[in-house]
Steps between C-alpha positions, in 0.01 A plus 500: 500500500687839476544502877673161497736607225611809698583294815709257294700781347572653843607161643730432207669838540550443870656161459733617231628792723569270804702258303717786373569631858602160639757467230706809625823416708625754762875531584615455863578820694864613530676610823742792482730326747556131456471272800822439689700571820571861582630719787276799420126493477343540156218693331353266237300620202275249321415541134317301236516524120128439437313821426221557741608220734462538873764356735420324826761388752572336836801541734447185702586245239132419436399474131313822413156517336298786361379538857853563634645846556493703183834647410499878497859595555847386617503246781739555797676171558645557850512146629556151373214455254364291213324734258250349254300681231255435213354715227139486382276686248162583637269211420787327324770245570768507786872489431749258635625572855823699528700410816806662665642414841696770681719437804711749692830429676574744787854621576711306746499607865723798586823442692616709800869581534490420874286216630259553786638444845613661824778755469679755713564748216236650275490381138471647151300252294524477123221310317558330165300279264625272222201564273591736216288813494327429830425780746524439877246620754542478877358572845677549835200442724456129447200560268504291182607728212318551170587685183344801670757489783819706506716429198859409582754748367801452728633349824266509798635612839384253765563685827233348720334167552327440167332242279592577138286346223547531124356378170607538137278554199557567131295811415153386407570148630431296810696550822736225605526331838559712811846506656490575872778566754472610861782703647547537875770708666652420836671788672829471684473408867523774760856610581645425842722721714811382682381668821152491647317817590594638837718731702869481413807652652698704252511470118381173349588341167184351351517248218191427291458160338241333281447132434370551145764413244581790272296754695618857553421674828392863525468697823416826668625639831224757554206269563366557147382185325771397251449417134729372229591865443637535854865464597644168393661297779867427436646447846442540875328819613653688792231613743632780715173651621138397549379357172210316342645284226270357235593265218346312208648252258420439135640288223591743218188555291278332759263609775631635831443273796364589842661785692715418802520764771727532799552790738823560686550722800865593537608611842843593637716216627415604852118495490378240753287209379335492845485746786837462677477295818671680788363275771706242689344233277732609218799331668530122477784252506638161398677347801660164430618381842245596765490139611878464486608774739412832337325715763194698410616790277598837638312664213137597445349198325130469434505170306742211470516284188544128545715375214858392571382414849466121486130531420475401133270218393790255495607607852154461650393188308818294446308183410149429381380418852737709714456862616756694704355818652753587770695764307186666363330501839802665664496790252125545528541522878780758474302713259201499733717584798647800317181625337617419149295366212616213277517442126534134400655433159426169329780312324739207518311193374612188689661233278243239594226717343655508152374279214647155557487172304244621247448208255623545143250407229734546205835654419649592163838639397519681167762740371671539837182576695296270719124525545357329807130432546392414852187311599403780742590867533876535551483829696807651331534845339731640234551877518578632151649825638775320694829351374547124483698484824214665693239244391371219717667162479335163473631150565386206287545149633389150405436573130501180291768653279752599765664758274216732596576481873676792667451855627427780255400866481155558352479662156122517485171405668250511214219335698426385853595146394797564272841658537819513298872504562813491290694173468731378229463148369334292233135566424294243688191444713434321824262480793473415868700666776427809709592865524577702813564871546846596628507744791648830383536860608682701765425263787540164323515222588325565834229717341403550139390764249280260300122493541347231719369187329141591580288775651374255760849480657517878514149532637577254777809698607313831506213339691736362764686832523200722563332240719808496720537879516136600527362843417714809558839340558618608155334805349649498148568223249732539200429241232862431401850636519650647179280290277661633181838360603557127425706483817168512687225397254524279193133417472229625269362845598152353452581245768599776739169677433316179591714453811437859611126466444483181705717645777284810528182294532653269760650781712196728480281215625697518826603866500260731310728798570804349323665723238666359187798625300589417142808285447797729533717561195856617464668670206251789500653751263475877489371514142297283267790498255730347762235240574465414131876455481495241780201282421624201696536700820254791489273483803222720364468280189450193717254680728307628199455140383408368845240770565355445153461127567265579788733601780355852497180376666684329787725767650463800730855636469753513215839371610843552347867494593667837463857391444711717269722363230817356650700790635225741395366811669156508665356789294356275222256358758251774413487394135472135605195581711342680204554199276343282767207739539436495124476120503272501804273761341482295179337219699270718712734484800609862464364608838659219704783582742852425376744334740871446456545174690876473448767753406847624585829567321523119457828335599713710735790465258305722255533788748768402753530829695246529783473876456407450134252234605331742740462764229362244252248371755384852591439591135309175440267563795444865408432416135266208571291693750484798265389298194218336695631155597284424802733260679865409448678193639877533526704190422648412735545629851738227617619328182879527518551528124195678358372844603637457851373743767595306813765250597529281806840648579439867437125557530356768270753605238521839330229405249274379783545831679419678174177300481416615849566865413296501178206332673499799739519746211201367306263350757202724560580751225301622203694477175455849357745453213578148378862404460626616160803642329500878471514654151809708571695196614371161375721312743358684800188347655266681737200381705298737717295423810273676747368423845245665722582832665691643205786252477658475154791285388683405186705187429769565243787305340714488186537176307829607339688572823572822686342827387409834645129553566334836556268456795155661491484773764248328730745222591740570785649159577542147365529145627744252347468121505707468817243707690723805531340844462678781314412863449463650156775758456518743212185374331652187348610151596711229342294200396603151390352157425398484867171687553474776759179641650472879500255636761352824619496367858577189702236237570726205594 
């Protein structure tokens, strides 16, 4: 019985204690930072007012229990988070759940002062952010930045290709989105020089240009690589001695482009471009009337040029199916009989071979200009360097609107099937009808300067010509006469390249030894500056274009016409040859022989006195041989008005006799001193020669008129252009525009 009583007492005490504990209510925990939206992360302290209570919490939004994480100290809230907590007494009740949701708004993305892109000048980039109190961090390597990256403190110099990335963050808060910009820098293009590298005669003025807008050019003249700290280019550079010129261009504040380099060799005006030719082959001639009564010349002539000799295309092929060979055959026979070679010059398109009756597809007049579209290639060419009156003409007929019919000068040939011309009248359109080229040029209307309607017509003529002649009848072929002059050629230079290429293939198939000359050009000036001032007539400009279009791979000899300006002296011929040589060298033709296939004082009225003509001729021959022209063709032996050397009534005139004398002087010699002005007297020209067995001679003249010349002691006599021989008396002689030949002994 006592044992039962004790158990009851213990049970009663236990029950009464439990009931008391269950009746206690715990307060919910408190967060030091209320839930909300913030820019900076928070450190949250949790407290509870119940003595002895333990706090448990979760950061995932899950309701905590006494098995959740026990709170021991401040919680780092460094992300969006729902924090929940309870308090509990050991073995006792659990409080209500305290909840706080924290979210963090990052700063807005930074903004760059200059957007990414491709630039020519380097940039200074400022970075800004609209979020108050935010710090900016960036990278320049393309790596995504963090708050541990470089902190932005001022403008960033972007002076290379670069990917710039930046973020913003409020201290202790999340980073915002990344702003990225890629900067690329394009340098200025390489500068170009007005003259190609090469050997030039006398000082040259070199202009440097650059196609990059706003670029500044810098250069050196010592061969040192230039930088933007080198001399700034402000105008043409005068090159008076051998020089390696280098240049770069840069937009201010941008990268320098590639370096352009050119080397110039400056030689005296007299330095030959080829070894002077003192053989008989140097002397050649244009003879117009061999088949009309002119006897074989009384002069040494190695080669005859067939041009104004009744042998042009239109002479030999007067209709599509007719060939007339009599005149050509007679001259070939005479050349063979006299041991002379022949140069045939192409030119003179027959009228029947021009574009005719090409159908019109459409025609429109607008604002005083007419545009014609043809249903097939029209075969016409507009030369933008020539004045309106030198352009080809075209005739329109049969157009539905007859106001379009008529003959007009071309104003443009934008495509192979369109051309334009000027015509007043109401704006309108029409169709139908045809167009035909009008025969133009120096020999119109019997022969024309326009291109043939098709290559097939040309090919057929060349085929018939060489088939008739056979191999060896004509040794040299010149692809056109004065192709830069619209009197003789009004076609596209590209067409003449194609014609030359076809002709070479056709002729070589019959005569593998045939030699081909470039189209001759006239208006070949002494200096590049003169050429630039006469774009429409400069021969070297035209030749430069033709060679660049592919003509350089077709020819064996570079041809030109060495006429002076009207009434001009012959001395500029040396500069003209140098300009020609520079163009040839530019197109890898720099080692080819140079021939002057037509030159003289021009019309006899330019130099009416025969004695003056003889002196002019002698100087021209001396200068051309000295500068390295390998063959020169006088124009013309028997032409009564132009460079006349012979007449049917008087035979050889004074100029013809002068030709004969000079050919004696310079055949078989070695040019020991090229023809050049002497420093003490710039109007006095001297050329020196030697022969075997100790012979020495000196040709001398004065371009200004008479002057006294002190004769070097080795010379004892001189020849004049009449053939007379005079002794040197008192150590000096009077010289004039007519050359004399001083000698130490007689050899002829």
